[in-house]
ChimeraX commands (.cxc) that place a marker at each C-alpha (Angstrom):
marker #1 position 15.93,-6.87,-15.69 radius 0.5
marker #1 position 19.40,-7.66,-14.11 radius 0.5
marker #1 position 17.95,-8.52,-10.84 radius 0.5
marker #1 position 14.84,-10.68,-10.97 radius 0.5
marker #1 position 12.66,-10.69,-7.90 radius 0.5
marker #1 position 10.99,-13.87,-6.84 radius 0.5
marker #1 position 8.17,-14.32,-4.46 radius 0.5
marker #1 position 7.98,-17.08,-2.02 radius 0.5
marker #1 position 4.88,-17.63,0.05 radius 0.5
marker #1 position 5.21,-18.28,3.70 radius 0.5
marker #1 position 3.91,-21.70,3.16 radius 0.5
marker #1 position 7.38,-22.39,1.10 radius 0.5
marker #1 position 5.38,-22.52,-2.18 radius 0.5
marker #1 position 7.97,-22.59,-5.20 radius 0.5
marker #1 position 9.20,-19.07,-6.13 radius 0.5
marker #1 position 7.91,-17.53,-9.12 radius 0.5
marker #1 position 9.03,-14.57,-11.10 radius 0.5
marker #1 position 6.70,-11.61,-10.97 radius 0.5
marker #1 position 5.92,-10.22,-14.50 radius 0.5
marker #1 position 3.27,-7.94,-13.16 radius 0.5
marker #1 position 4.14,-6.91,-9.44 radius 0.5
marker #1 position 0.96,-5.00,-8.84 radius 0.5
marker #1 position -1.46,-7.55,-10.35 radius 0.5
marker #1 position 0.30,-10.36,-8.70 radius 0.5
marker #1 position 0.33,-8.78,-5.39 radius 0.5
marker #1 position -3.26,-7.56,-5.20 radius 0.5
marker #1 position -4.56,-10.78,-6.46 radius 0.5
marker #1 position -2.67,-13.08,-4.22 radius 0.5
marker #1 position -3.54,-11.08,-1.04 radius 0.5
marker #1 position -7.37,-10.87,-2.04 radius 0.5
marker #1 position -10.05,-8.46,-3.03 radius 0.5
marker #1 position -10.34,-7.19,0.61 radius 0.5
marker #1 position -6.81,-5.81,0.58 radius 0.5
marker #1 position -8.26,-3.03,-1.59 radius 0.5
marker #1 position -11.90,-3.00,-0.97 radius 0.5
marker #1 position -13.78,0.61,-0.76 radius 0.5
marker #1 position -16.80,0.88,1.47 radius 0.5
marker #1 position -20.14,0.34,0.00 radius 0.5
marker #1 position -22.03,2.99,-1.80 radius 0.5
marker #1 position -24.23,3.86,1.23 radius 0.5
marker #1 position -21.04,4.91,3.02 radius 0.5
marker #1 position -21.47,8.36,4.18 radius 0.5
marker #1 position -18.13,10.30,3.12 radius 0.5
marker #1 position -19.30,13.41,4.71 radius 0.5
marker #1 position -19.79,11.73,8.07 radius 0.5
marker #1 position -16.55,9.91,7.97 radius 0.5
marker #1 position -14.76,13.09,7.03 radius 0.5
marker #1 position -16.21,14.88,9.98 radius 0.5
marker #1 position -15.46,12.07,12.36 radius 0.5
marker #1 position -11.86,11.95,11.21 radius 0.5
marker #1 position -11.55,15.78,11.85 radius 0.5
marker #1 position -13.33,15.71,15.06 radius 0.5
marker #1 position -11.13,12.95,16.56 radius 0.5
marker #1 position -7.48,13.43,15.96 radius 0.5
marker #1 position -6.62,10.65,18.38 radius 0.5
marker #1 position -8.53,7.87,16.59 radius 0.5
marker #1 position -5.75,5.31,15.55 radius 0.5
marker #1 position -6.23,5.96,11.78 radius 0.5
marker #1 position -3.43,6.18,9.09 radius 0.5
marker #1 position -3.63,9.85,8.12 radius 0.5
marker #1 position -1.86,12.02,5.63 radius 0.5
marker #1 position -1.89,13.83,2.26 radius 0.5
marker #1 position -2.10,13.11,-1.37 radius 0.5
marker #1 position -0.80,15.74,-3.83 radius 0.5
marker #1 position -0.58,15.67,-7.66 radius 0.5
marker #1 position -3.39,14.86,-10.16 radius 0.5
marker #1 position -5.69,15.00,-7.13 radius 0.5
marker #1 position -4.99,16.68,-3.84 radius 0.5
marker #1 position -6.74,15.62,-0.77 radius 0.5
marker #1 position -6.28,14.55,2.88 radius 0.5
marker #1 position -6.80,10.84,3.40 radius 0.5
marker #1 position -7.57,8.62,6.38 radius 0.5
marker #1 position -7.74,4.87,6.69 radius 0.5
marker #1 position -6.21,1.69,7.93 radius 0.5
marker #1 position -2.98,-0.10,7.65 radius 0.5
marker #1 position -2.48,-3.94,7.80 radius 0.5
marker #1 position 0.92,-5.50,8.66 radius 0.5
marker #1 position 2.05,-9.16,8.18 radius 0.5
marker #1 position 5.13,-11.02,9.64 radius 0.5
marker #1 position 6.08,-14.55,8.76 radius 0.5
marker #1 position 8.18,-14.84,11.84 radius 0.5
marker #1 position 11.46,-15.35,9.70 radius 0.5
marker #1 position 12.30,-11.96,8.84 radius 0.5
marker #1 position 9.84,-11.31,5.88 radius 0.5
marker #1 position 6.87,-8.89,6.29 radius 0.5
marker #1 position 4.40,-6.83,4.24 radius 0.5
marker #1 position 2.56,-3.51,4.76 radius 0.5
marker #1 position -0.86,-2.71,3.31 radius 0.5
marker #1 position -2.34,0.87,3.48 radius 0.5
marker #1 position -5.80,1.73,2.36 radius 0.5
marker #1 position -6.74,5.51,2.71 radius 0.5
marker #1 position -10.05,7.10,1.90 radius 0.5
marker #1 position -9.58,10.45,0.18 radius 0.5
marker #1 position -11.30,13.21,2.31 radius 0.5
marker #1 position -12.23,15.46,-0.69 radius 0.5
marker #1 position -15.35,17.04,-1.41 radius 0.5
marker #1 position -16.34,14.54,-4.38 radius 0.5
marker #1 position -19.39,12.71,-4.05 radius 0.5
marker #1 position -17.56,9.46,-5.16 radius 0.5
marker #1 position -15.70,7.49,-2.48 radius 0.5
marker #1 position -12.15,7.02,-3.76 radius 0.5
marker #1 position -9.53,4.93,-1.96 radius 0.5
marker #1 position -5.82,4.74,-2.30 radius 0.5
marker #1 position -4.35,1.32,-1.98 radius 0.5
marker #1 position -0.63,0.65,-1.38 radius 0.5
marker #1 position 1.26,-2.73,-0.70 radius 0.5
marker #1 position 4.85,-2.68,0.22 radius 0.5
marker #1 position 6.87,-5.91,0.27 radius 0.5
marker #1 position 10.18,-6.24,2.11 radius 0.5
marker #1 position 13.27,-7.22,0.03 radius 0.5
marker #1 position 15.47,-9.68,1.74 radius 0.5
marker #1 position 15.43,-10.80,5.21 radius 0.5
marker #1 position 14.72,-8.25,8.13 radius 0.5
marker #1 position 16.85,-7.80,11.21 radius 0.5
marker #1 position 15.00,-7.50,14.58 radius 0.5
marker #1 position 13.91,-4.12,15.75 radius 0.5
marker #1 position 12.89,-0.91,13.92 radius 0.5
marker #1 position 13.14,-0.87,10.02 radius 0.5
marker #1 position 13.45,1.62,7.40 radius 0.5
marker #1 position 14.14,1.43,3.72 radius 0.5
marker #1 position 13.75,3.00,0.19 radius 0.5
marker #1 position 10.59,2.14,-1.84 radius 0.5
marker #1 position 11.16,1.01,-5.38 radius 0.5
marker #1 position 8.74,0.25,-8.33 radius 0.5
marker #1 position 8.64,-2.31,-11.08 radius 0.5
marker #1 position 10.56,-0.36,-13.49 radius 0.5
marker #1 position 13.59,0.58,-11.27 radius 0.5
marker #1 position 13.76,-2.51,-8.77 radius 0.5
marker #1 position 17.02,-3.60,-10.19 radius 0.5
marker #1 position 18.64,-0.61,-8.14 radius 0.5
marker #1 position 17.09,-1.82,-4.82 radius 0.5
marker #1 position 19.13,-3.52,-2.11 radius 0.5
marker #1 position 18.17,-5.89,0.73 radius 0.5
marker #1 position 16.25,-3.94,3.29 radius 0.5
marker #1 position 14.37,-1.96,0.75 radius 0.5
marker #1 position 10.83,-2.39,-0.32 radius 0.5
marker #1 position 8.76,-3.27,-3.41 radius 0.5
marker #1 position 5.86,-0.94,-3.80 radius 0.5
marker #1 position 2.59,-1.04,-5.73 radius 0.5
marker #1 position -0.62,1.01,-5.55 radius 0.5
marker #1 position -3.90,1.75,-7.37 radius 0.5
marker #1 position -7.02,3.85,-6.72 radius 0.5
marker #1 position -10.24,2.30,-6.42 radius 0.5
marker #1 position -13.95,3.24,-6.36 radius 0.5
marker #1 position -17.18,1.48,-5.73 radius 0.5
marker #1 position -19.67,0.94,-8.61 radius 0.5
marker #1 position -23.36,0.65,-8.75 radius 0.5
marker #1 position -23.47,-3.00,-7.62 radius 0.5
marker #1 position -21.11,-2.20,-4.64 radius 0.5
marker #1 position -18.13,-3.88,-6.33 radius 0.5
marker #1 position -14.76,-2.56,-6.22 radius 0.5
marker #1 position -13.41,-1.29,-9.40 radius 0.5
marker #1 position -9.76,0.17,-10.33 radius 0.5
marker #1 position -10.10,3.87,-11.12 radius 0.5
marker #1 position -6.41,4.31,-11.82 radius 0.5
marker #1 position -3.36,2.03,-12.02 radius 0.5
marker #1 position -0.04,3.38,-10.39 radius 0.5
marker #1 position 3.61,3.48,-11.03 radius 0.5
marker #1 position 5.94,3.85,-8.11 radius 0.5
marker #1 position 9.06,6.02,-8.70 radius 0.5
marker #1 position 10.40,6.40,-5.22 radius 0.5
marker #1 position 9.62,6.81,-1.50 radius 0.5
marker #1 position 10.64,5.49,1.82 radius 0.5
marker #1 position 8.97,3.63,4.63 radius 0.5
marker #1 position 10.00,3.80,8.38 radius 0.5
marker #1 position 8.52,1.32,11.03 radius 0.5
marker #1 position 9.10,1.25,14.61 radius 0.5
marker #1 position 8.39,-2.41,15.71 radius 0.5
marker #1 position 6.43,-2.43,19.06 radius 0.5
marker #1 position 5.60,-6.10,19.06 radius 0.5
marker #1 position 4.86,-8.88,16.57 radius 0.5
marker #1 position 2.16,-7.92,14.10 radius 0.5
marker #1 position 2.01,-4.34,15.66 radius 0.5
marker #1 position 3.93,-1.52,14.07 radius 0.5
marker #1 position 3.82,2.34,13.79 radius 0.5
marker #1 position 5.64,4.46,11.47 radius 0.5
marker #1 position 5.59,6.73,8.40 radius 0.5
marker #1 position 5.38,6.41,4.70 radius 0.5
marker #1 position 6.35,8.64,1.68 radius 0.5
marker #1 position 5.40,7.57,-1.65 radius 0.5
marker #1 position 6.26,9.25,-4.99 radius 0.5
marker #1 position 4.85,8.16,-8.42 radius 0.5
marker #1 position 2.21,8.61,-10.96 radius 0.5
marker #1 position -1.10,7.19,-11.97 radius 0.5
marker #1 position -3.23,6.68,-15.01 radius 0.5
marker #1 position -7.07,6.62,-14.81 radius 0.5
marker #1 position -8.53,3.52,-16.50 radius 0.5
marker #1 position -9.58,4.20,-20.14 radius 0.5
marker #1 position -7.45,7.29,-20.67 radius 0.5
marker #1 position -3.69,7.89,-21.54 radius 0.5
marker #1 position -3.49,10.75,-19.02 radius 0.5
marker #1 position -0.49,10.28,-16.74 radius 0.5
marker #1 position -0.99,12.21,-13.50 radius 0.5
marker #1 position 1.72,12.81,-10.70 radius 0.5
marker #1 position 1.34,11.36,-7.27 radius 0.5
marker #1 position 2.89,12.38,-4.00 radius 0.5
marker #1 position 1.80,10.78,-0.58 radius 0.5
marker #1 position 2.93,11.46,2.89 radius 0.5
marker #1 position 1.24,9.35,5.73 radius 0.5
marker #1 position 1.80,8.62,9.37 radius 0.5
marker #1 position 1.00,5.15,10.30 radius 0.5
marker #1 position -0.52,4.35,13.77 radius 0.5
marker #1 position -0.25,1.03,15.78 radius 0.5
marker #1 position -1.47,-1.47,13.03 radius 0.5
marker #1 position -2.85,-4.43,14.59 radius 0.5
marker #1 position -4.43,-6.12,11.33 radius 0.5
marker #1 position -2.74,-9.25,10.15 radius 0.5
marker #1 position -1.89,-9.17,6.48 radius 0.5
marker #1 position -1.53,-12.68,4.84 radius 0.5
marker #1 position 0.07,-14.30,2.98 radius 0.5
marker #1 position 3.58,-12.85,3.61 radius 0.5
marker #1 position 6.41,-13.23,1.01 radius 0.5
marker #1 position 10.17,-13.40,1.03 radius 0.5
marker #1 position 11.29,-11.21,-2.05 radius 0.5
marker #1 position 14.82,-12.39,-3.12 radius 0.5
marker #1 position 16.88,-11.83,-6.22 radius 0.5
marker #1 position 17.25,-14.85,-8.47 radius 0.5
marker link #1:1,2 radius 0.2
marker link #1:2,3 radius 0.2
marker link #1:3,4 radius 0.2
marker link #1:4,5 radius 0.2
marker link #1:5,6 radius 0.2
marker link #1:6,7 radius 0.2
marker link #1:7,8 radius 0.2
marker link #1:8,9 radius 0.2
marker link #1:9,10 radius 0.2
marker link #1:10,11 radius 0.2
marker link #1:11,12 radius 0.2
marker link #1:12,13 radius 0.2
marker link #1:13,14 radius 0.2
marker link #1:14,15 radius 0.2
marker link #1:15,16 radius 0.2
marker link #1:16,17 radius 0.2
marker link #1:17,18 radius 0.2
marker link #1:18,19 radius 0.2
marker link #1:19,20 radius 0.2
marker link #1:20,21 radius 0.2
marker link #1:21,22 radius 0.2
marker link #1:22,23 radius 0.2
marker link #1:23,24 radius 0.2
marker link #1:24,25 radius 0.2
marker link #1:25,26 radius 0.2
marker link #1:26,27 radius 0.2
marker link #1:27,28 radius 0.2
marker link #1:28,29 radius 0.2
marker link #1:29,30 radius 0.2
marker link #1:30,31 radius 0.2
marker link #1:31,32 radius 0.2
marker link #1:32,33 radius 0.2
marker link #1:33,34 radius 0.2
marker link #1:34,35 radius 0.2
marker link #1:35,36 radius 0.2
marker link #1:36,37 radius 0.2
marker link #1:37,38 radius 0.2
marker link #1:38,39 radius 0.2
marker link #1:39,40 radius 0.2
marker link #1:40,41 radius 0.2
marker link #1:41,42 radius 0.2
marker link #1:42,43 radius 0.2
marker link #1:43,44 radius 0.2
marker link #1:44,45 radius 0.2
marker link #1:45,46 radius 0.2
marker link #1:46,47 radius 0.2
marker link #1:47,48 radius 0.2
marker link #1:48,49 radius 0.2
marker link #1:49,50 radius 0.2
marker link #1:50,51 radius 0.2
marker link #1:51,52 radius 0.2
marker link #1:52,53 radius 0.2
marker link #1:53,54 radius 0.2
marker link #1:54,55 radius 0.2
marker link #1:55,56 radius 0.2
marker link #1:56,57 radius 0.2
marker link #1:57,58 radius 0.2
marker link #1:58,59 radius 0.2
marker link #1:59,60 radius 0.2
marker link #1:60,61 radius 0.2
marker link #1:61,62 radius 0.2
marker link #1:62,63 radius 0.2
marker link #1:63,64 radius 0.2
marker link #1:64,65 radius 0.2
marker link #1:65,66 radius 0.2
marker link #1:66,67 radius 0.2
marker link #1:67,68 radius 0.2
marker link #1:68,69 radius 0.2
marker link #1:69,70 radius 0.2
marker link #1:70,71 radius 0.2
marker link #1:71,72 radius 0.2
marker link #1:72,73 radius 0.2
marker link #1:73,74 radius 0.2
marker link #1:74,75 radius 0.2
marker link #1:75,76 radius 0.2
marker link #1:76,77 radius 0.2
marker link #1:77,78 radius 0.2
marker link #1:78,79 radius 0.2
marker link #1:79,80 radius 0.2
marker link #1:80,81 radius 0.2
marker link #1:81,82 radius 0.2
marker link #1:82,83 radius 0.2
marker link #1:83,84 radius 0.2
marker link #1:84,85 radius 0.2
marker link #1:85,86 radius 0.2
marker link #1:86,87 radius 0.2
marker link #1:87,88 radius 0.2
marker link #1:88,89 radius 0.2
marker link #1:89,90 radius 0.2
marker link #1:90,91 radius 0.2
marker link #1:91,92 radius 0.2
marker link #1:92,93 radius 0.2
marker link #1:93,94 radius 0.2
marker link #1:94,95 radius 0.2
marker link #1:95,96 radius 0.2
marker link #1:96,97 radius 0.2
marker link #1:97,98 radius 0.2
marker link #1:98,99 radius 0.2
marker link #1:99,100 radius 0.2
marker link #1:100,101 radius 0.2
marker link #1:101,102 radius 0.2
marker link #1:102,103 radius 0.2
marker link #1:103,104 radius 0.2
marker link #1:104,105 radius 0.2
marker link #1:105,106 radius 0.2
marker link #1:106,107 radius 0.2
marker link #1:107,108 radius 0.2
marker link #1:108,109 radius 0.2
marker link #1:109,110 radius 0.2
marker link #1:110,111 radius 0.2
marker link #1:111,112 radius 0.2
marker link #1:112,113 radius 0.2
marker link #1:113,114 radius 0.2
marker link #1:114,115 radius 0.2
marker link #1:115,116 radius 0.2
marker link #1:116,117 radius 0.2
marker link #1:117,118 radius 0.2
marker link #1:118,119 radius 0.2
marker link #1:119,120 radius 0.2
marker link #1:120,121 radius 0.2
marker link #1:121,122 radius 0.2
marker link #1:122,123 radius 0.2
marker link #1:123,124 radius 0.2
marker link #1:124,125 radius 0.2
marker link #1:125,126 radius 0.2
marker link #1:126,127 radius 0.2
marker link #1:127,128 radius 0.2
marker link #1:128,129 radius 0.2
marker link #1:129,130 radius 0.2
marker link #1:130,131 radius 0.2
marker link #1:131,132 radius 0.2
marker link #1:132,133 radius 0.2
marker link #1:133,134 radius 0.2
marker link #1:134,135 radius 0.2
marker link #1:135,136 radius 0.2
marker link #1:136,137 radius 0.2
marker link #1:137,138 radius 0.2
marker link #1:138,139 radius 0.2
marker link #1:139,140 radius 0.2
marker link #1:140,141 radius 0.2
marker link #1:141,142 radius 0.2
marker link #1:142,143 radius 0.2
marker link #1:143,144 radius 0.2
marker link #1:144,145 radius 0.2
marker link #1:145,146 radius 0.2
marker link #1:146,147 radius 0.2
marker link #1:147,148 radius 0.2
marker link #1:148,149 radius 0.2
marker link #1:149,150 radius 0.2
marker link #1:150,151 radius 0.2
marker link #1:151,152 radius 0.2
marker link #1:152,153 radius 0.2
marker link #1:153,154 radius 0.2
marker link #1:154,155 radius 0.2
marker link #1:155,156 radius 0.2
marker link #1:156,157 radius 0.2
marker link #1:157,158 radius 0.2
marker link #1:158,159 radius 0.2
marker link #1:159,160 radius 0.2
marker link #1:160,161 radius 0.2
marker link #1:161,162 radius 0.2
marker link #1:162,163 radius 0.2
marker link #1:163,164 radius 0.2
marker link #1:164,165 radius 0.2
marker link #1:165,166 radius 0.2
marker link #1:166,167 radius 0.2
marker link #1:167,168 radius 0.2
marker link #1:168,169 radius 0.2
marker link #1:169,170 radius 0.2
marker link #1:170,171 radius 0.2
marker link #1:171,172 radius 0.2
marker link #1:172,173 radius 0.2
marker link #1:173,174 radius 0.2
marker link #1:174,175 radius 0.2
marker link #1:175,176 radius 0.2
marker link #1:176,177 radius 0.2
marker link #1:177,178 radius 0.2
marker link #1:178,179 radius 0.2
marker link #1:179,180 radius 0.2
marker link #1:180,181 radius 0.2
marker link #1:181,182 radius 0.2
marker link #1:182,183 radius 0.2
marker link #1:183,184 radius 0.2
marker link #1:184,185 radius 0.2
marker link #1:185,186 radius 0.2
marker link #1:186,187 radius 0.2
marker link #1:187,188 radius 0.2
marker link #1:188,189 radius 0.2
marker link #1:189,190 radius 0.2
marker link #1:190,191 radius 0.2
marker link #1:191,192 radius 0.2
marker link #1:192,193 radius 0.2
marker link #1:193,194 radius 0.2
marker link #1:194,195 radius 0.2
marker link #1:195,196 radius 0.2
marker link #1:196,197 radius 0.2
marker link #1:197,198 radius 0.2
marker link #1:198,199 radius 0.2
marker link #1:199,200 radius 0.2
marker link #1:200,201 radius 0.2
marker link #1:201,202 radius 0.2
marker link #1:202,203 radius 0.2
marker link #1:203,204 radius 0.2
marker link #1:204,205 radius 0.2
marker link #1:205,206 radius 0.2
marker link #1:206,207 radius 0.2
marker link #1:207,208 radius 0.2
marker link #1:208,209 radius 0.2
marker link #1:209,210 radius 0.2
marker link #1:210,211 radius 0.2
marker link #1:211,212 radius 0.2
marker link #1:212,213 radius 0.2
marker link #1:213,214 radius 0.2
marker link #1:214,215 radius 0.2
marker link #1:215,216 radius 0.2
marker link #1:216,217 radius 0.2
view
Protein backbone atom coordinates (compact mmCIF):
# COMPACT_ATOMS: atom_id res chain seq x y z
CA UNK A 1 0.00 0.00 0.00
CA UNK A 2 1.60 3.32 -1.01
CA UNK A 3 0.40 5.19 2.04
CA UNK A 4 0.72 3.26 5.27
CA UNK A 5 -1.30 4.51 8.23
CA UNK A 6 0.15 4.34 11.71
CA UNK A 7 -1.79 4.75 14.93
CA UNK A 8 -0.30 6.76 17.76
CA UNK A 9 -2.06 6.57 21.12
CA UNK A 10 -2.79 9.83 22.92
CA UNK A 11 -0.30 8.72 25.57
CA UNK A 12 2.40 9.08 22.91
CA UNK A 13 3.05 5.36 22.52
CA UNK A 14 5.25 4.42 19.54
CA UNK A 15 3.44 4.31 16.22
CA UNK A 16 2.61 0.87 14.87
CA UNK A 17 1.30 -0.03 11.42
CA UNK A 18 -2.18 -1.52 11.45
CA UNK A 19 -2.37 -4.78 9.53
CA UNK A 20 -6.02 -5.22 10.49
CA UNK A 21 -7.66 -1.90 11.16
CA UNK A 22 -10.96 -3.35 12.38
CA UNK A 23 -9.41 -5.82 14.82
CA UNK A 24 -6.92 -3.27 16.10
CA UNK A 25 -9.46 -0.52 16.64
CA UNK A 26 -12.11 -2.63 18.35
CA UNK A 27 -9.57 -4.43 20.55
CA UNK A 28 -7.79 -1.25 21.64
CA UNK A 29 -11.00 0.54 22.56
CA UNK A 30 -12.27 -2.48 24.49
CA UNK A 31 -15.30 -4.73 24.50
CA UNK A 32 -17.68 -2.01 25.67
CA UNK A 33 -17.14 -0.19 22.37
CA UNK A 34 -19.38 -2.77 20.76
CA UNK A 35 -21.34 -4.50 23.51
CA UNK A 36 -24.98 -5.37 22.78
CA UNK A 37 -27.50 -5.36 25.63
CA UNK A 38 -28.06 -8.56 27.66
CA UNK A 39 -30.44 -11.24 26.44
CA UNK A 40 -33.19 -10.10 28.80
CA UNK A 41 -33.22 -6.76 27.00
CA UNK A 42 -36.77 -6.21 25.71
CA UNK A 43 -36.39 -5.25 22.06
CA UNK A 44 -40.12 -4.66 21.60
CA UNK A 45 -40.18 -2.27 24.56
CA UNK A 46 -37.08 -0.45 23.33
CA UNK A 47 -38.52 -0.17 19.83
CA UNK A 48 -41.74 1.31 21.16
CA UNK A 49 -39.83 3.75 23.38
CA UNK A 50 -37.80 4.96 20.38
CA UNK A 51 -40.89 5.48 18.25
CA UNK A 52 -42.92 7.12 21.02
CA UNK A 53 -40.16 9.55 22.04
CA UNK A 54 -38.70 11.22 18.93
CA UNK A 55 -36.96 13.86 21.05
CA UNK A 56 -34.80 11.37 22.98
CA UNK A 57 -31.11 12.10 22.22
CA UNK A 58 -30.54 8.84 20.33
CA UNK A 59 -28.55 8.30 17.18
CA UNK A 60 -31.27 7.37 14.68
CA UNK A 61 -31.24 6.23 11.10
CA UNK A 62 -31.72 3.44 8.62
CA UNK A 63 -29.75 0.44 7.42
CA UNK A 64 -30.44 -1.00 3.96
CA UNK A 65 -28.99 -3.88 1.99
CA UNK A 66 -28.74 -7.47 3.18
CA UNK A 67 -30.81 -6.41 6.19
CA UNK A 68 -33.20 -3.47 6.11
CA UNK A 69 -34.10 -1.86 9.41
CA UNK A 70 -34.40 1.36 11.31
CA UNK A 71 -31.78 1.65 14.02
CA UNK A 72 -31.30 3.66 17.19
CA UNK A 73 -28.54 3.83 19.76
CA UNK A 74 -25.71 5.97 21.03
CA UNK A 75 -22.62 7.79 19.86
CA UNK A 76 -19.33 8.30 21.70
CA UNK A 77 -16.81 11.00 20.87
CA UNK A 78 -13.18 11.37 21.88
CA UNK A 79 -10.83 14.33 21.49
CA UNK A 80 -7.19 14.32 22.59
CA UNK A 81 -7.06 18.13 22.69
CA UNK A 82 -4.40 18.25 19.96
CA UNK A 83 -6.53 17.98 16.86
CA UNK A 84 -7.17 14.23 16.77
CA UNK A 85 -10.49 12.65 17.49
CA UNK A 86 -12.58 9.51 17.06
CA UNK A 87 -16.28 8.75 16.80
CA UNK A 88 -17.95 5.48 17.79
CA UNK A 89 -21.56 4.64 16.99
CA UNK A 90 -23.64 1.67 18.16
CA UNK A 91 -27.12 1.30 16.75
CA UNK A 92 -29.59 -1.43 17.70
CA UNK A 93 -31.58 -2.72 14.73
CA UNK A 94 -35.28 -2.14 15.30
CA UNK A 95 -36.53 -4.92 13.06
CA UNK A 96 -38.98 -7.57 14.19
CA UNK A 97 -36.43 -10.31 14.82
CA UNK A 98 -36.33 -11.89 18.27
CA UNK A 99 -32.54 -11.50 18.26
CA UNK A 100 -30.96 -8.24 19.39
CA UNK A 101 -28.47 -7.15 16.75
CA UNK A 102 -26.26 -4.05 16.95
CA UNK A 103 -24.29 -2.25 14.27
CA UNK A 104 -20.99 -0.89 15.59
CA UNK A 105 -18.96 1.72 13.73
CA UNK A 106 -15.63 3.36 14.62
CA UNK A 107 -14.31 6.35 12.70
CA UNK A 108 -10.81 7.72 13.22
CA UNK A 109 -9.73 11.10 11.87
CA UNK A 110 -6.74 11.15 9.53
CA UNK A 111 -4.28 13.95 10.24
CA UNK A 112 -4.81 16.92 12.49
CA UNK A 113 -8.15 18.65 12.87
CA UNK A 114 -8.74 22.38 12.66
CA UNK A 115 -10.94 24.07 15.26
CA UNK A 116 -14.63 24.10 14.45
CA UNK A 117 -17.03 21.94 12.42
CA UNK A 118 -15.56 19.06 10.44
CA UNK A 119 -16.56 16.94 7.49
CA UNK A 120 -14.75 14.33 5.48
CA UNK A 121 -14.95 11.23 3.35
CA UNK A 122 -14.87 7.81 5.01
CA UNK A 123 -12.41 5.25 3.66
CA UNK A 124 -12.03 1.56 4.39
CA UNK A 125 -8.90 -0.54 4.67
CA UNK A 126 -8.86 -1.48 1.00
CA UNK A 127 -8.87 2.06 -0.39
CA UNK A 128 -7.22 4.05 2.41
CA UNK A 129 -4.34 5.06 0.11
CA UNK A 130 -6.77 7.39 -1.69
CA UNK A 131 -7.60 9.33 1.49
CA UNK A 132 -6.34 12.77 2.48
CA UNK A 133 -5.81 14.56 5.78
CA UNK A 134 -9.23 15.47 7.09
CA UNK A 135 -10.83 12.22 5.95
CA UNK A 136 -11.70 9.24 8.15
CA UNK A 137 -10.73 5.60 8.48
CA UNK A 138 -13.92 3.61 9.09
CA UNK A 139 -14.53 0.10 10.38
CA UNK A 140 -17.73 -1.68 11.39
CA UNK A 141 -19.21 -5.00 12.42
CA UNK A 142 -22.54 -6.48 13.47
CA UNK A 143 -22.80 -8.17 16.87
CA UNK A 144 -25.32 -10.26 18.79
CA UNK A 145 -25.55 -11.52 22.37
CA UNK A 146 -25.05 -15.26 22.93
CA UNK A 147 -26.63 -17.52 25.53
CA UNK A 148 -24.07 -16.46 28.15
CA UNK A 149 -24.67 -12.75 27.61
CA UNK A 150 -21.36 -12.46 25.77
CA UNK A 151 -21.00 -10.33 22.69
CA UNK A 152 -20.28 -12.30 19.55
CA UNK A 153 -19.54 -11.01 16.10
CA UNK A 154 -22.41 -11.84 13.78
CA UNK A 155 -20.81 -10.33 10.67
CA UNK A 156 -17.57 -8.61 9.71
CA UNK A 157 -17.75 -5.47 7.64
CA UNK A 158 -15.89 -3.80 4.78
CA UNK A 159 -16.23 -0.04 4.23
CA UNK A 160 -16.34 1.14 0.63
CA UNK A 161 -17.27 4.79 1.18
CA UNK A 162 -19.30 7.34 3.04
CA UNK A 163 -19.05 10.68 4.77
CA UNK A 164 -19.17 12.16 8.26
CA UNK A 165 -20.12 15.70 9.19
CA UNK A 166 -19.66 17.00 12.74
CA UNK A 167 -20.76 20.33 14.15
CA UNK A 168 -18.57 20.84 17.20
CA UNK A 169 -20.54 22.41 20.01
CA UNK A 170 -17.96 22.15 22.79
CA UNK A 171 -15.16 19.83 23.83
CA UNK A 172 -16.30 16.16 23.84
CA UNK A 173 -19.78 17.16 22.68
CA UNK A 174 -20.73 16.94 19.01
CA UNK A 175 -23.69 16.47 16.70
CA UNK A 176 -23.80 15.60 13.03
CA UNK A 177 -24.62 13.01 10.40
CA UNK A 178 -23.09 9.82 9.08
CA UNK A 179 -23.47 8.02 5.75
CA UNK A 180 -21.70 4.68 5.40
CA UNK A 181 -21.51 2.34 2.41
CA UNK A 182 -20.01 -1.11 2.36
CA UNK A 183 -20.70 -4.81 2.69
CA UNK A 184 -20.70 -7.45 5.39
CA UNK A 185 -20.11 -11.18 5.62
CA UNK A 186 -21.92 -13.25 8.28
CA UNK A 187 -19.42 -15.31 10.27
CA UNK A 188 -19.15 -18.87 8.99
CA UNK A 189 -20.42 -18.03 5.52
CA UNK A 190 -19.01 -16.73 2.26
CA UNK A 191 -22.07 -14.62 1.53
CA UNK A 192 -21.29 -10.94 0.95
CA UNK A 193 -24.24 -8.65 1.66
CA UNK A 194 -24.48 -4.94 0.71
CA UNK A 195 -24.87 -2.32 3.41
CA UNK A 196 -25.95 1.31 3.32
CA UNK A 197 -26.38 3.29 6.55
CA UNK A 198 -27.61 6.83 7.10
CA UNK A 199 -27.93 8.26 10.61
CA UNK A 200 -28.33 11.56 12.41
CA UNK A 201 -26.05 11.98 15.44
CA UNK A 202 -27.43 14.02 18.36
CA UNK A 203 -25.31 15.68 21.01
CA UNK A 204 -22.82 12.99 22.00
CA UNK A 205 -21.50 13.40 25.53
CA UNK A 206 -19.81 10.04 26.07
CA UNK A 207 -16.02 10.19 26.03
CA UNK A 208 -14.26 7.64 23.84
CA UNK A 209 -10.71 6.61 24.80
CA UNK A 210 -7.99 6.22 23.74
CA UNK A 211 -7.81 8.64 20.82
CA UNK A 212 -5.34 8.08 18.00
CA UNK A 213 -3.65 10.30 15.47
CA UNK A 214 -3.61 8.51 12.11
CA UNK A 215 -0.72 9.63 9.96
CA UNK A 216 0.94 8.40 6.79
CA UNK A 217 4.40 6.94 7.27
